[in-house]
LUMDOVEX-925015 format. One record per residue: y, x, z of N, C-alpha, C in turn. Coordinates in steps of 0.001 Angstrom, whole numbers, plus 524288, in hexadecimal, padded with zeros to 5 digits. Each point is the difference from the previous one (the first is absolute). Last residue first. Example, Ala and Ser with C-alpha at 12.3 -4.5 7.8 and 13.67 -1.06 7.14 Angstrom:
BEGIN
7F7368323281BA8804A6803348003C804427FCFE802DA 7E9A8801227FFBA804A67FC8680000804B08038480000 
This chain:
BEGIN
7F65282B09816778024F7FD3C80518803318048E804CE 7FD53800277E8257FE28801A28057A802297FE0E805A9 800787F3207ED667FFF680497802BA80052801528035F 7F85F7F7507ED6D80060801F38055D802898027D80283 7FD6D7FE147EF327FECF7FABE801657FE817FF0C80592 8106A80AE07F3267F9597FFC0800F57FEE37FCC480435 80EAC8000D7F1D57FE2F80261806E17FA987FF48800F0 81035802F37EDB57F9C27FC2E8012E7FEB18033980625 812C47FF0F7F4D17FD4380267802977FACB7FC948020F 80DC37FB6F7EF7F7FFA9801BC8062D7FA1F8029E80246 80A15806BA7EF877FCDF7FBAF7FF1D7FFAE800AE8088F 80B668064D7ED567FF2C80245806217FC877F9DE80002 80AF780D6E7F1D77FC1F7FB937FE5C7FDA47FF9D807AF 811F0809177F27F7FD647FF17804D07FA867FC88801AD 80BF780BAC7F04E7FF047FBAB803F77FCF17FF5980227 80B6880DF47FCE2802BA7FE557FB347FB587FB108005C 809FE80EEB80D837F9DE7FB817FF0C801CF7FEEC7FC60 8046E813808030B801CA7FAF07FED07FB477FC257FE6D 801448134E80A927FD227FB947FC108026F7FC5780159 804638148C8056F800A57FB85800997FDF17FA457F9D8 800C88166680CD97FDBE7FCA17FA50800047F999801F0 80C3A813F9809B87FD477F8E97FD897FDCF801857FBA1 8051180DCD80FF57FC117FF0D7FAF47FF947F98D7FE9D 8068680AB980F587FEE7803FD7FC11800867FE607FD1E 809937F956810A77FD2A7FD227FD027FF65806CF7FC48 809BC7FF9580ECF7FA008005A800D07FC8A8003B7FD48 812FA7F80F8009D7FE52804E6802877FBB67FF8A80181 8083C7F2877F27C7FCE48028D804E57FDBC803B180140 806007FA0E7F08180449803BD802E48009F7FF3B807F0 7F5827F7027EF3F8002C805527FEE0803E4802FB801CB 7FFF97ED928034B7FB7A80182801177FF0D805D17FFD8 80F4A7FA307FA1D7FF207FE9B805707FC33800DF801EC 803BF802F37EE20805EA800B7807607FD5B7FE93802A2 7F5BA7FCF27F1358011B8056F7FFF580355801D880475 7F4AD7F0657FF6A7FDC1804BD800CB802A38034D7FF00 80C037F29B7FCCE7FC487FDEE807367FA808053A80099 80A7B7FB4D7EE128022C8020F806987FD36801C4804E0 7F56A7FA257F26980282804887FF64804B78019D80339 7FAC57EDDA8017F7FDB1800EE801727FE21808BD7FF7C 80D817F48A7F786800CF800B1805C07FA6E8019C80251 7FF877FF7C7EF4D805E9801848018A7FE7E8004080528 7F5397F3E37F9D07FFC9805C37FFC780482803587FEE2 802097EFA880A117FD1A7FFC07FBDE7FE218059D7FC96 803CB7F75A813C0800D67FC6C7FB417FF698010F7FB6B 7F2288080580F168053F7FFEF7FE98801A67FBD17FB68 7F14D80582810CA803297FD537FBDF8048C8015B7FE32 7EF4E80AD780705804BA7FE5780208800937FBBC7FA80 7F0D480ADF80DAB7FF887FD3C7FD69806077FDE57FE1A 7F4E9813B68044B803157FA93801008005C7FCCC7FD34 7F41F810B08066C7FF807FD5C7FC10804DF7FA3F802CD 7FA58816DB805A8801707F9D88012C8010C7FC227F9F8 7F76081160800A57FF4F7FF4D805E0803237FAD180223 7F4E3807127ED5D806C37FF2680153800648004C8065E 7F0EE8006A7F6CB80350806207FB21803F27FD5E80432 7F1347FA4580AF37FF9B800287FC19804908049A7FF29 7FFA47EF9780F7C7FBD6806C77FCC6800E68008D7FAE4 810407F83480CB87F6E37FD3B7FCEF80056805CF7FF59 8107A7F22480B087FF53804DA7FE7E7F8877FF957FC37 810387F2B77FCB07FBBE800A2802CB7FD5C806AA7FDC7 80FFE7EF60801EF80010806067FE617F96380114802FC 80E247EE3D7F8667FADA802D6803207FE7C804F87FED1 811087F6467FA887FC187FCEC801967FAF48003180338 81521809417F81D7FA548006B801E07FEC77FBA78015C 812297FF077FA3A7F9DD7FEE77FD167FBAB800CC8003A 80E7F8047C80ACE7FD647F9FD801317FD768014B7FCC3 801F68115580A50802007FC5D7FBA87FD637FAC57FE3E 7FC8680ABF80E51805C17FEE87FFFE801D77FD9F7FB36 7EF1C8066E804CE801D17FB5480093802C67FF318015C 7FE6580F007F9907FCD17FD0D7FE1C7FFE87F8D2800B4 803048106E80B6A804257FE907FB087FED07FD547FDF6 7F4A48024C80B8A804347FDBD80292804A88013E7FAE6 7F1428079A7FBDA7FDC97FABF801B08061F7FC488027F 801C3816077FE7A7FEE07F9537F9D47FFF37FA678001E 801A580AB780DFB8049E800047FE407FEFA7FC0D7FB57 7F0A8807DB80854801B47FB058051C805C07FF997FA7A 7F6E380E2A7FA537FCB67F8F37FEAC804667FDB2800F5 8044D8127F7FF5C801367FC547FFAA7FF0A7F9A880051 7F53280EE57FF69801CC80244803F48056C7FB0180216 7F4C4801F07EEA57FD6F7FCB9805C980237801AC80501 808007FCE07EE2F7FE11803127FFD27FEF37FFF78064F 7FA937F63C7F0BD806307FF85801E37FDC6806C3801DC 7FC127F13E7EEED7FD70802A3803728063A800E980429 7FA1F7EC767F43C8026480472803247FD12804C48029D 7FDAE7EECB7F1B07FEDD804C1803D5804E2802E780058 801A67EB5D7FBBF801D3805727FF2F7FD3A8043280644 800FE7EAF17F61C7FD6D802AA801DC801478042C8007F 809DC7EF337F8AC7FD97803EF800337FC778021D80547 80B407F0007F4287FBFD80171803BE7FEF3805377FFEA 810647EED27F9397FC6F804957FF6E7FDC9802E48042D 80A727F1277FED67FC1C8009C7FC727FB2A805717FF81 80F9A7F2A580C877FC99806507FF5C7FB217FFE87FBDE 80B527F05D806B08037A807507FB437FDC8803E47FEB5 7FAB77EEF6809CB80457802458032D803FB801DE7FB98 7F08A7FA017FA4B8033D7FAB9800408065F8029C80225 7EF35808B4800398020A801A67FC698057F7FAD87FE5B 7F30E8037D80E9D807AC8046D7FFE48024B7FE007FACF 7F40C7F3E180DFB800D1801027F9F48031D804EA7FECE 7F9027FDF181264801E47FEBE7FC53800C88016F7FA4C 7F1047F98981384800AD803577F9F3807027FCB17FA58 7FA7A7FE84815B97FFAD7FF787FBC57FE9B8038B7FD68 7F73C7FCB1815B9806FB8030E7FA1A7FF107FB857FBDD 7F8748033A814CC7FEAF7FBAE7FC008047E802737FC9D 7F54080CFE80BE5803F87FD078004A7FEA97FBD37FA65 7F24980BF68066E80367801BF80312805117FE13800BB 7EB177FBBD80135804FE7FE017FB7C804908024C8044B 7F170804A88047C7FD0F7FD877FAE7804E5801D47FCC5 7FF8B801C78122E8028E803877FBF37FD967FE1F7FB71 7FCE17F5AA8107B7FBFA805BD7FE91803708045F7FB0E 8081F7F2CD807487FFA18024D8030B7FBC9803BC7FE4C 803DE7F21B7F42F8036E80447801F97FE1E804A180431 7F54A7F3017F9977FFB5806107FD46804A38011080122 7FED47F30080BED7FC028055A8004A7FFEC8030A7FBE7 808307F0277FD21803AE80120805957FC0D807DD800A6 7F9D47F55E7F54080411802397FC35803D08047780699 7F3477F273802FF7FC48802F17FB80804508043D7FFE0 8038B7F0518079A7FEA480334804027FE58808237FE9C 8053F7F07D7F43C8036B801FC802758010F801D480420 7F2107F82B7F6DC80365802207FC8F803ED803C680355 7F7AB7F2CD80A2A7FC778046C7FE3880196803C17FC41 808BC7F0378021B8001680330803E57FDE6805DE800FA 7FD847F4307F2C7805B98028B7FE6D8014E801D4805B3 7EC757FB6C7F52F8038A7FF4280453804998020D8015B 7F5718017A7EE477FDB8800AB80674805377FF7B80332 7FDE2801A77EABE7FD757FB6B803677FDDB80183805CE 80B68809997F3807FC1D800DE7FEAE7FADA7FD42806A2 80F907F88F7F8097FD048058B7FAAC7FE2680072802A2 806B47F67E80BD47FE747FCB37FD5E7FDAF804A77FCB1 80983807CA80B897FBF27FEB5800677FC0B7FA3E7FD9C 81013808207FA977FD08802CD7FFA67FB0F7FF4F80180 80F127F64E8023B7FB29800227FA8D7FE0C804587FF9C 807937FE77810437FD3B7F95D7FFB47FC3D800CD7F963 80A1B80E44806BC7FD477FE3B803E67FCD07FB487FDFA 80D91807417F23E80096800A1803277FA8E7FECB80443 8080A80E0E7EF7B7FD4E7FBA2800707FEFF7FF9680717 8077B80ED17F8938036F7FABF800487FE687FB92802D4 7F95180EB77F95A800108008D803A1802C27FBDC80293 7F3EB8035E7EE9D804CF7FCF48010A7FF74801D080717 7F541809067F722801467FBA67FB39804377FE5A7FFEC 7F63F808B380DCE80373803BA7FE73800B17FE797F9F0 7F91F7F32880C70806BD80348802087FFE68035B7FC87 7EF9C7F92D7FE16805DD7FE657FD05803657FED380286 7F24880C8C804AF800247FD4A7F97D803967FE9E7FF49 7FD1A8025D81258803C9804E97FCAE7FE307FD907FAFD 7F6807F3AE806E7806D680072803668020A802D47FC0C 7EECD802E87FE2F8022F7FB5A7FAD9804C57FCA5801B2 7F80080C87808697FEB9803957FD028024B7FC367FC67 7FB837F982811E2802698044B7FEA48038B8042B7FAC9 7F0667F355802B5804A57FE328007E805BA804BF80060 
């Protein structure tokens, strides 16, 4: 039942408990208590929304791989998060030290962002940027049971 609840909430976090309970055919009070337990167990971190970046004018998305001076790691990470267009920073294994997800309104804006903001962060040694051409995604398939 928890997996059904998680699956439905992942599709639409704004669904009401009564609607959710009807959808999965379980009493509302049971669904409510299960959701509270999922939150308490930290299986649900937060209820959120998905913003339509394109509707806000952010039509260019990019993933930038960064090689950095490891002695300046903390500076690089903190400076990256000061850049409003940066959405996510992930420290990774492989040929890059960090992968940065960014949004911009145009290719020119993305070029300025990379060359004038990211490229000037102390500790950034090299960048390689991948512009998203088209994105296909799918809903996450959850396992049939959750460890207790």
